[in-house]
C-alpha positions as CSV (number, residue, x, y, z in Angstrom):
1,X,0.0,0.0,0.0
2,X,1.4,3.4,-1.0
3,X,1.2,5.8,1.9
4,X,3.1,8.7,0.3
5,X,1.3,11.9,-0.5
6,X,1.8,14.4,-3.3
7,X,2.7,18.0,-2.7
8,X,-0.8,19.0,-3.5
9,X,-2.1,16.8,-0.6
10,X,0.0,18.3,2.1
11,X,0.6,21.8,3.3
12,X,3.8,23.6,2.1
13,X,6.6,23.9,4.6
14,X,6.4,27.7,4.5
15,X,3.7,29.0,6.9
16,X,2.9,32.5,8.2
17,X,-0.6,32.3,9.6
18,X,-2.0,35.7,10.6
19,X,-5.0,36.1,13.0
20,X,-7.6,38.3,11.4
21,X,-8.6,39.7,14.7
22,X,-5.4,41.7,14.8
23,X,-5.9,43.2,11.3
24,X,-7.2,46.7,10.7
25,X,-10.8,46.9,9.5
26,X,-10.5,50.6,8.5
27,X,-7.6,50.3,6.0
28,X,-4.8,48.3,4.7
29,X,-2.3,46.3,6.8
30,X,1.2,46.1,5.4
31,X,2.4,42.6,4.6
32,X,6.0,41.4,4.1
33,X,7.0,37.8,4.4
34,X,10.1,36.0,3.4
35,X,11.1,32.4,3.6
36,X,14.1,31.6,5.8
37,X,17.0,29.5,4.5
38,X,15.8,26.2,6.1
39,X,12.3,26.9,4.7
40,X,13.7,27.5,1.2
41,X,15.6,24.1,1.4
42,X,12.3,22.4,2.4
43,X,10.4,24.2,-0.3
44,X,12.8,23.1,-2.9
45,X,12.2,19.5,-1.9
46,X,8.5,20.1,-1.7
47,X,8.3,21.7,-5.2
48,X,10.8,19.2,-6.7
49,X,13.3,21.9,-7.9
50,X,17.0,21.9,-7.3
51,X,17.2,25.0,-5.2
52,X,15.2,28.1,-4.1
53,X,17.3,31.1,-3.1
54,X,14.4,33.6,-2.4
55,X,10.7,33.7,-1.9
56,X,9.1,36.9,-0.7
57,X,5.6,38.4,-0.7
58,X,5.3,42.1,-0.1
59,X,1.9,43.9,-0.2
60,X,-1.2,44.5,1.8
61,X,-4.0,42.8,3.6
62,X,-7.2,44.8,3.3
63,X,-10.8,44.3,4.5
64,X,-13.2,42.9,1.9
65,X,-17.0,42.5,1.6
66,X,-18.9,40.0,3.8
67,X,-16.3,40.0,6.6
68,X,-13.5,38.8,4.2
69,X,-9.9,39.8,3.6
70,X,-8.0,40.5,0.4
71,X,-4.3,39.7,0.2
72,X,-2.5,41.4,-2.7
73,X,1.2,41.9,-3.3
74,X,4.3,41.2,-5.3
75,X,5.7,37.7,-5.2
76,X,9.4,37.4,-6.0
77,X,11.1,34.0,-6.2
78,X,14.6,32.9,-7.4
79,X,15.1,29.2,-8.0
80,X,17.2,26.7,-9.9
81,X,15.8,23.8,-12.0
82,X,17.6,21.3,-14.2
83,X,17.0,21.4,-17.9
84,X,14.9,18.3,-18.8
85,X,17.1,17.6,-21.8
86,X,20.7,18.3,-20.8
87,X,20.4,18.5,-17.0
88,X,22.2,21.9,-17.1
89,X,21.2,24.0,-14.1
90,X,18.8,26.8,-15.1
91,X,18.4,29.9,-12.9
92,X,14.8,31.3,-12.9
93,X,13.3,34.5,-11.5
94,X,9.6,34.8,-11.0
95,X,8.1,38.2,-10.3
96,X,4.4,38.7,-10.3
97,X,1.5,40.6,-8.7
98,X,-0.8,38.2,-7.0
99,X,-4.2,38.6,-5.2
100,X,-6.5,36.3,-3.3
101,X,-9.9,36.9,-1.5
102,X,-10.6,35.1,1.8
103,X,-14.1,34.8,3.2
104,X,-15.2,33.4,6.5
105,X,-16.0,29.7,6.1
106,X,-19.5,30.2,7.4
107,X,-20.3,32.9,4.8
108,X,-19.2,31.0,1.7
109,X,-22.1,30.2,-0.5
110,X,-22.7,26.8,-2.1
111,X,-21.4,26.2,-5.6
112,X,-24.9,26.5,-7.1
113,X,-25.2,30.1,-5.6
114,X,-21.9,31.4,-6.8
115,X,-22.0,34.2,-9.3
116,X,-19.1,34.2,-11.7
117,X,-17.3,37.5,-12.1
118,X,-14.6,38.0,-14.8
119,X,-12.9,40.6,-12.7
120,X,-12.2,38.1,-9.9
121,X,-11.7,34.7,-11.6
122,X,-10.6,32.7,-8.5
123,X,-13.1,31.5,-6.0
124,X,-12.6,32.9,-2.5
125,X,-10.7,30.8,0.0
126,X,-12.4,30.0,3.3
127,X,-10.8,30.9,6.6
128,X,-11.7,30.5,10.3
129,X,-9.8,32.9,12.5
130,X,-6.6,33.2,10.4
131,X,-5.3,33.4,6.9
132,X,-1.9,32.2,5.6
133,X,-0.3,34.4,2.9
134,X,2.7,32.1,2.8
135,X,0.6,29.2,1.7
136,X,-0.9,31.5,-1.0
137,X,2.6,32.5,-2.1
138,X,3.6,28.9,-2.5
139,X,0.4,28.0,-4.4
140,X,1.0,30.9,-6.7
141,X,4.7,29.9,-7.2
142,X,3.7,26.4,-8.1
143,X,1.7,27.8,-11.0
144,X,4.6,29.8,-12.3
145,X,7.2,27.0,-12.3
146,X,7.8,25.4,-15.7
147,X,7.3,21.7,-15.2
148,X,9.6,20.9,-18.2
149,X,12.3,23.6,-18.2
150,X,14.6,23.6,-21.2
151,X,17.8,25.6,-21.8
152,X,17.4,28.0,-24.8
153,X,20.2,26.4,-26.8
154,X,18.9,22.8,-26.4
155,X,16.9,21.2,-29.1
156,X,15.0,17.9,-28.7
157,X,16.2,15.4,-31.2
158,X,13.5,14.1,-33.6
159,X,13.4,10.4,-33.9
160,X,11.2,8.1,-36.0
161,X,10.4,4.6,-34.9
162,X,9.3,2.3,-37.7
163,X,9.6,-1.3,-38.6
164,X,12.8,-2.3,-40.6
165,X,12.4,-1.4,-44.2
166,X,9.4,1.0,-43.6
167,X,9.8,4.7,-44.3
168,X,8.9,6.9,-41.3
169,X,5.7,9.0,-41.6
170,X,6.6,12.6,-42.5
171,X,5.8,15.1,-39.8
172,X,3.2,16.9,-42.1
173,X,1.2,13.7,-42.4
174,X,1.1,13.2,-38.7
175,X,-0.7,16.6,-38.0
176,X,-4.3,16.1,-36.8
177,X,-6.0,17.7,-39.8
178,X,-3.5,16.9,-42.5
179,X,-5.9,14.7,-44.5
180,X,-8.7,17.4,-44.5
181,X,-6.9,19.5,-47.1
182,X,-7.3,16.7,-49.6
183,X,-11.1,16.7,-49.0
184,X,-11.5,20.5,-49.6
185,X,-13.4,21.2,-52.9
186,X,-11.2,22.4,-55.6
187,X,-8.0,21.0,-54.1
188,X,-7.6,18.7,-57.1
189,X,-7.5,15.6,-55.0
190,X,-10.3,13.8,-53.4
191,X,-13.0,16.2,-54.5
192,X,-16.2,15.3,-52.6
């Protein structure tokens, strides 16, 4: 029986819970969090990258409708991944504005009552007593990391696998709609 869990099933090793009772309801509360060296090493293992040198989130927590809170700020991360082709280390920098809405768990509506807004595409996260901007930062970073990083100078070698004596299929013929051109009226072949 496999008892291991994936990264998506366990909380990230970078945590900074903030009790909402201590936040200002009349304005923005400044936010600045940074992962410590030991947390960066754990995060690298958690995210399956070679190394993380920096992870910071700087911004504000502000009151939102329905007793909620909005976290917004600039996420900056520096990390190293191995090229999937050559295994050469690749240095990456991620720098993005991120935002998340948190609503009290008892105020979240059911899925059938949700109204979709194109201005706020993400569903709010529930909270009970505290929010964790560090978890939000890690979740955002996961979406930014290239799962198959490749060095700019590296090309994947094309290979054709066929039975001995059989010519490989040309790339053009393997395209999903390659045969449709022959069916187009007036193409000179296969007029239907």
